N, C-alpha and C positions, 0 to 999 in steps of 0.2 A: 503492498499500499504506501510505502516511502516512495517508492519510485515509481508512483502511477501506474501500477499495473493490476491487474484483477487477481483477487488472492481469495481461495475458501480454504476452510480445513474442518475436517470432519472426526473429531476423537471417538475414540472407543476405550473403555475402562472395564477392567475385569471386576469379580466380586471384591475384590479388596484393593482399595485405590492406592495406598501406599506398598508397593513389594509385589504386587500383583500384576497382571498382565494387562499392558494399555498397548494402542496404536492410534496412529494420527495420519490420516489421509489429507495431505497438503498439496494445493493446486497453484500454480503460478503461472498467471498466462498474460499475455498482450491482449486478448481478445475476450469477450463476454464468458464465463463459464456457465454452462447450461447443465451439471449436475455435479455434487461434489463426491458423486461415486466412482471411485477408479477400480476396474477388475483387473488390470494388465497395467500396474505401473512403469515408469520410464528409468525413475529413480527408485532406489530401496535402501533406507538408513535404518540398521539393525545393530540395537545395541545387546542380544542376548541368543542364545541357541534356542530356545524355543520359538522366537520370532522369527529366525531363519529358517528353520524347519516348515512355519507356517507359510513364510510369504516369499520365499525365494522362488518356489517354482512358478509364482505367479510373474516375476519380473520380465518384461517384454525382452525380447531377443535384441541384442546390439544395446542393451541396458544399462545402466550403472549401478553396482552395488557396492555401498560402504558399509563397512561393519566395525567392531569394537573388538580388535585383535587381544585384548585383554582377558575376553569372557568367551570369544569363539574361537577355537585352537585348532578346529580341523581342517582339511583342505576343500577348500571350495570346489565343486566339481563340474560345474559348469563353465564350457568354453566359447558361448555365444555371447560373454556380456564383458563389461568393464567391471574389473573387481581391485577396491583398494582397502585394505585392513589398516586402523588406526589405532593404537593401544589406548582409548580414550580414558579408560578407567585407570590405568598406571600413571598417565599424564596429569589426570584430575588428581591423583593421590599427591604425585611429587610435586605439584604447584601447592599442595594443601587445602585443595578445594573439592573434597570427594565427591559432593554431590554435583559438580559442575563437567561430568563426564559428557553430557548431551551437547553442552555449549563447544566443548573440544569438536565433538562430531558435527557440530554445524560450522565449523570452521573449517575442518575438513571437506566439508561441501563446498562451501565456499572457494576453495583453493582449488578444488577438483571441476567444478562446475561454472565457478562463474556465474550462477544464475542469481546471485543477489551480490549486491556490493560492501565490501567490509564495514563501510562507512553506515549504509543503512542499518545495516546488525546492529552496531554500536548504539545508533540511534532508537532503535527499537527496544534495546535493553534498557537503555536511558529512561524513555518513555515508560515503560512496563515497569520499571524496580523504583516505585516511588513509594514514600511513607516510611512503613520500617523495614521494607526492602530496598531501600537507598544505599546501604550499605553494602550492597551485593554488586553494585555497578562495575565495580573495579573487577573484583574477581571473577565474573562472567565474561567481562571483556579479555581480561587475561587468558581467560578459555579458550576462548574463539581465537586468540593471535594463537597460542599454541597448537593448535588443531592446524591452523594456516600454515603456520612453520614448519609442523611435521610433515604435511603432504609436499610442501615446496622442496624440503630437503630431502624427499625421498622419490623425487618425480624422476622418473627413469629407472628408479629400482624396483623391485618386486616387492610389492607391500600387501598382495595377495597372499591367501594360503597356499 
């Protein structure tokens, strides 16, 4: 939205909101979006094995698969997609912000796809983290930068499994 694009998101939470299974479909488009439902995504970002097993078969041929290689260690057997692993949980722990592994993944997504500008992500974090959460702005922006740096430093190297 910050970049004047069409955006929709459709979250789905398991029975236990914290620690339970959750997924979210996000659509970014330059044109109007007809439906938030996606059956075969172009890009799949996965944080755990259960989600990998559930959603990887749905990823389109020639799609992009980004996964947390701290938690998903087995080989990804599809050879018809672009694959990048990023140790998001390990990076988040290293920078002292364990809960920001998702922001590390966002940074990896930004670096790998260019679908969102870094500055827009920072602006969104600032906009969303107000009030009691204002203290989280810097740590979330740092996590995004760490994800970007990881991908930039591993480009051309095999980051998949």
